[in-house]
KOLVOSE-741595 format. One record per residue: residue number from 1; residue in three letters; x, y, z of N, C-alpha, C, O in turn. Coordinates in steps of 0.001 Angstrom, whole numbers. Each point is the difference from the previous one (the first is absolute). Layout:
% residues N
NUM/ALA/X/Y/Z/X/Y/Z/X/Y/Z/X/Y/Z;
...
This chain:
% residues 116
1/UNK/-66053/-56480/101294/-932/1241/1792/1503/438/854/1041/-656/41;
2/UNK/-1297/1798/510/575/911/676/63/-493/1103/-976/-189/727;
3/UNK/2373/-139/-404/473/-77/1742/-1046/651/444/-447/638/-953;
4/UNK/-387/-400/2202/-823/685/868/-791/325/-88/-558/733/817;
5/UNK/-167/-1366/-2528/-1159/777/237/-1089/-544/314/-47/-1122/504;
6/UNK/-1164/1968/-802/-1577/-805/1258/-594/502/-820/70/1123/-501;
7/UNK/-1168/-2598/199/-939/66/-529/-1250/526/359/156/342/1172;
8/UNK/-1316/-79/-1508/-902/94/743/-1164/-1062/-851/-359/-82/-1175;
9/UNK/31/-594/2342/-710/-1434/-1233/-1634/73/446/-224/-438/1129;
10/UNK/-793/878/-1793/-1301/141/-120/-668/-1123/-609/474/-995/-547;
11/UNK/-1819/1393/773/-1176/-454/-632/-769/479/-1553/-457/1143/4;
12/UNK/311/-1888/-1206/-151/291/-358/-1419/-533/-795/-806/-762/533;
13/UNK/661/1320/-1930/-1306/-1089/-1333/975/-97/-967/926/775/-242;
14/UNK/-1354/-2211/-487/916/293/-1103/-483/800/-1581/326/8/-1187;
15/UNK/-1144/508/1969/-320/1212/-1159/1039/984/212/-282/900/-791;
16/UNK/1386/-554/1456/1266/891/680/-1109/1072/180/330/1135/-346;
17/UNK/-1799/-1328/908/-269/1397/187/389/470/1481/-741/-204/962;
18/UNK/1970/852/-874/404/767/1637/-529/1422/619/636/1014/285;
19/UNK/-1935/-1292/-189/-659/1271/37/-1009/129/1748/-713/886/472;
20/UNK/1153/-2265/32/-298/376/1509/964/-680/1010/1135/-369/-304;
21/UNK/-1743/226/1647/794/7/596/1140/-393/25/613/1051/-191;
22/UNK/314/-2027/319/1256/-75/198/899/318/-1223/1012/699/-55;
23/UNK/-1776/-1532/-1093/188/302/-1136/414/1640/-782/656/519/-903;
24/UNK/-1405/-294/1802/258/1948/-314/1111/516/339/791/610/-720;
25/UNK/-678/-958/2336/1545/362/-175/1069/-240/-83/992/646/339;
26/UNK/-1193/-2426/-1196/835/435/-1174/632/131/-613/1226/-100/-19;
27/UNK/-1987/376/-672/91/1213/-1634/264/1305/1066/1092/540/-182;
28/UNK/-1720/-98/998/473/1148/507/1495/-180/510/388/-244/-1143;
29/UNK/280/194/1571/953/-300/938/1306/-1130/313/918/-60/819;
30/UNK/-1451/-861/-2074/968/-1159/343/2/-209/-2026/649/-1022/-224;
31/UNK/-973/1432/-660/500/-382/-1856/-948/-1377/-363/191/-952/-756;
32/UNK/-1118/1262/1518/-1085/-1329/-555/-508/250/-1289/-740/983/7;
33/UNK/877/-1563/-1216/-645/269/-1036/-1398/-492/-842/-253/-1035/-617;
34/UNK/-523/2254/884/-1435/-136/-376/-23/-741/-1225/791/398/-856;
35/UNK/-1758/-1718/472/-150/-866/-692/930/-1174/22/53/-950/-781;
36/UNK/691/1222/1870/707/-1346/1/-494/-733/1656/126/487/1124;
37/UNK/-708/-1813/-1555/-497/-1324/1235/622/-316/1297/-415/-132/1152;
38/UNK/1809/42/-1873/435/-1230/927/2076/567/-495/733/648/-747;
39/UNK/-831/-1560/1901/1752/524/270/443/1043/356/-751/919/325;
40/UNK/2681/-760/-290/554/1212/699/-441/1129/-903/-474/-397/-1065;
41/UNK/523/1954/1260/46/944/-1403/189/1023/1097/-485/-100/1127;
42/UNK/1214/1066/-1553/999/933/523/437/-393/1478/769/-961/-16;
43/UNK/-1131/1582/1660/182/-991/1047/-1436/-473/913/-337/52/1183;
44/UNK/-248/-512/-2415/-869/-724/900/-586/-1500/-1392/169/-51/-1218;
45/UNK/-793/-841/2109/90/-1235/-215/-1256/-139/181/-242/-345/1157;
46/UNK/-963/505/-2016/-823/-802/-356/-897/-1537/339/373/-938/-705;
47/UNK/-1390/656/1612/-1029/-1487/93/-788/546/-324/-168/1190/266;
48/UNK/-783/-2086/-1141/-1052/15/-227/-1061/-456/683/-186/-1217/-41;
49/UNK/-751/2055/821/-827/-233/523/-2036/-209/-477/-993/-488/541;
50/UNK/1339/1249/-1911/-1477/-49/-576/641/-240/-1257/1150/53/-434;
51/UNK/-2454/-375/-65/14/-162/-1608/188/1038/-1498/992/690/231;
52/UNK/-1320/-476/-1060/276/828/-1345/-1496/1290/405/-103/1226/-53;
53/UNK/-1037/-2636/532/-1447/1431/270/255/-244/1659/-1038/24/661;
54/UNK/2066/-213/-47/-338/743/1031/-207/-619/1756/125/396/1159;
55/UNK/-571/-1770/-2039/-859/-846/827/1290/-825/1138/1033/-364/-560;
56/UNK/-1127/179/1697/1028/-740/904/103/-850/-773/-905/-322/-769;
57/UNK/2115/-251/823/525/-1241/-205/210/-1415/1015/384/169/1157;
58/UNK/-678/-1628/-1706/61/-715/1294/652/175/403/638/946/-463;
59/UNK/-27/-1672/1829/1120/-265/713/782/-362/-859/740/750/-636;
60/UNK/-866/-2591/467/1068/-628/-1187/953/711/-1141/1170/-248/-292;
61/UNK/-2234/1381/-339/697/610/-1503/1204/1412/1068/1216/-94/-169;
62/UNK/-1799/1291/1194/628/326/652/1100/-786/366/989/468/-564;
63/UNK/-567/-1879/1549/667/-527/281/1406/-447/-769/1154/-79/421;
64/UNK/-1934/-267/-2162/1369/-77/-743/382/1696/-34/1170/36/379;
65/UNK/-1498/983/-582/652/1231/-200/881/661/1346/797/930/-116;
66/UNK/-1211/-1800/1733/524/111/678/1364/-513/-338/996/682/-241;
67/UNK/-1139/-2478/266/1456/-413/-756/280/852/-673/502/866/716;
68/UNK/-521/-529/-1821/461/534/-1063/891/1388/1048/1208/-236/-41;
69/UNK/-1312/680/338/246/1365/679/1557/-649/1066/1111/527/40;
70/UNK/-1641/-1963/801/721/-972/1162/1532/616/-916/842/893/103;
71/UNK/-1228/-2173/-1101/872/-498/-873/1132/1644/-571/1222/-63/-137;
72/UNK/-2021/1282/-79/1184/584/-359/447/834/871/842/831/-342;
73/UNK/-1314/-889/1625/1048/538/1147/693/-1296/567/560/323/1047;
74/UNK/-397/-1479/-1281/957/-416/131/888/66/-479/1046/74/645;
75/UNK/-1074/-71/-2468/1145/323/-1053/389/1848/110/638/756/-733;
76/UNK/-1348/-578/1960/776/1602/123/74/345/1377/-676/868/552;
77/UNK/1668/-1710/53/490/420/811/147/1200/1080/-348/94/1177;
78/UNK/990/755/-2044/252/1291/397/-590/1255/-458/336/1160/-241;
79/UNK/-1566/-2056/227/-1355/1803/-223/-441/-419/1353/381/-1019/575;
80/UNK/-1296/1979/-76/-1165/-485/1759/-1373/14/-903/16/521/-1114;
81/UNK/-1123/-1080/1615/-1027/-50/-420/-835/524/701/-605/-828/681;
82/UNK/218/2101/-502/-1486/269/734/-1238/-151/-413/-595/722/-800;
83/UNK/-97/-2379/1761/-1107/402/-1093/-1000/233/1166/191/94/1212;
84/UNK/-1109/-42/-1826/-1868/917/361/-439/-1457/255/524/-1054/-361;
85/UNK/-1524/1270/1015/-1321/-621/-96/-505/-144/-1141/-818/835/-387;
86/UNK/1250/-2142/-590/-410/-20/-1382/-1003/-822/335/15/-864/877;
87/UNK/-1408/1333/-2029/-990/-697/643/-790/576/1326/-1029/-573/359;
88/UNK/1355/1323/114/-1066/27/1652/-368/1398/-580/193/617/1047;
89/UNK/-438/-4/-1609/-462/1372/-817/-963/-685/-730/-584/-1037/315;
90/UNK/449/1839/-1512/-826/84/-941/-658/-1422/-180/-1212/-148/-158;
91/UNK/1959/-694/190/-35/-1299/-134/-702/-1046/977/-258/-1202/-62;
92/UNK/64/2251/1019/-727/-899/1295/365/-1049/690/-700/-191/995;
93/UNK/1949/-915/-1251/242/-827/862/85/461/1617/231/1053/594;
94/UNK/-427/-1908/-363/986/282/1730/849/-278/33/33/-1047/-647;
95/UNK/1761/1468/1348/646/-391/142/654/-1032/205/1133/-24/-482;
96/UNK/-1607/-1154/1246/-419/-1130/561/-57/-937/-1609/617/-1033/-261;
97/UNK/-1422/1687/-495/130/-948/-1275/1183/464/-763/731/-936/-326;
98/UNK/-356/2025/-27/1898/267/-868/1045/-705/930/763/-934/-248;
99/UNK/-905/1468/1086/1349/-197/968/656/-1170/-441/1067/50/-612;
100/UNK/-1725/-1229/928/353/-1071/-100/1102/67/-1001/1168/-288/260;
101/UNK/-1694/763/-1643/865/-57/-1628/1366/502/14/838/-83/-898;
102/UNK/-694/837/2527/943/364/-252/1335/-626/1145/1031/551/384;
103/UNK/-1559/-1803/-112/918/-711/992/1866/63/-459/1054/228/594;
104/UNK/-1569/-648/-2249/1629/-247/-206/564/1084/-411/772/-181/-942;
105/UNK/-929/1747/1480/468/818/-777/1356/331/570/-162/71/1218;
106/UNK/1705/217/-1590/1302/-516/445/-992/1639/979/-1106/532/-92;
107/UNK/2840/-258/1246/293/1250/377/217/1286/-364/124/990/721;
108/UNK/-71/-1125/-2406/-147/1668/-216/-1503/331/-367/-249/817/-886;
109/UNK/-725/-1457/1572/-1504/251/-70/-32/944/1103/579/-92/1082;
110/UNK/-1035/644/-1339/-981/819/1163/-1153/57/542/-550/1101/18;
111/UNK/180/-1728/300/-1488/-492/-224/-940/893/1513/332/243/1160;
112/UNK/-1802/57/-2116/-563/1161/888/-104/-1056/1799/494/-1082/317;
113/UNK/-1268/1961/369/-418/-281/1762/-632/-1116/-146/238/-1141/398;
114/UNK/-1518/1839/-1343/-1236/-1819/-168/174/-1242/-571/-660/-1036/-82;
115/UNK/2310/1641/-488/345/-1465/-662/982/-1412/1210/229/-1208/-76;
116/UNK/75/2374/1101/1181/-1053/759/-1428/-464/865/60/-866/872;
């Protein structure tokens, strides 16, 4: 990773169809790859909140993807991560459902005000 790099962290689906919400912005502005459901891509990082059929994932499955992201952020302390309120838009969860999943996030993760 390049020092001083910023990554846009967005909610995705397991089909990698980045057609709406923050996923659409990730493709348009941050280099997210259509068809790629999880992880780093361009200057973005995808956290799935919906399944391949665009149904909302259960919280425990989202938590596993958030844990993967946090581990990635810890391994990349030179990258600043701008996290949107994943799971709180099209997936339909409340910030109170998702915010606790980010409690272990390192200081290079900039969480949305809804999560603080």
